[in-house]
N, C-alpha and C positions, 0 to 999 in steps of 0.2 A: 873100328868100333869093337867093343866087347859085347857079347850077347850070351844069353842063357838058353838059346835055342838048342835043341837036342844035338849033341855033337856027333851023333851017327849020321846026321844030315850034312852039317857044315864042316865037320872035321876038327875044329879047334875053337877055343873061345874068342880068338882075335880074327876079325873078318873085315872086309872092305865093303863100303856102302856106296852105291851109285843111286842118286835120287834126282830125277828129272821131272819138270812140270811145265805146263803151259796153261795160261788162263786169261780171263777177261775181268775187268772191273767196270760196272755200270754205275755212274753217279746218279743217284736218285734226287739228291738235294745238295746243298753246299757242303754238308758234313757227313752225308750218309751214302753208302754204296753197297751194292750186292756184288759178290765175287763168285766166280765159277772157275774151277780149275780141274785139270786132269793130271794125275801124278803117276809116275812109274818108279818103283824102287827095286833094286837088285842087291842082294847080300850074298857074298861068297868069300872064300879065302884065297882066291886067285891061284889055286893049285899049289898052295904052300903046305897042305896036308894031304894025306893019302885019299881021304874022302872029300869031295867037293861037289855036292849035288847043287847047291845054290838055292836061293829062295827069291821068287819074283812076286811082287804085289803091285797092283795097279787099280785105279778107279777114280771116279769123280769126287770132287768136294764142292760144297756150296756154303757160303758164309755171308755175313753182314758185317760191315766195318763202319766205325765212327771215326772220322778224321778231324783232328783238332790242331 
């Protein structure tokens, strides 16, 4: 991935992105559902540059889906 994050943190514009998630979908009706998910994201350059602090983000998401 290419990013505009401060290069003093990640070392270079090209970085790797690990994105993991787990979640549930509850069907409310034939075409409607509520979705709940927990996601984790890690961005770093895999030590390809001198600086490689890395960035971690995680948290829950909540959504509504219409299935057709």
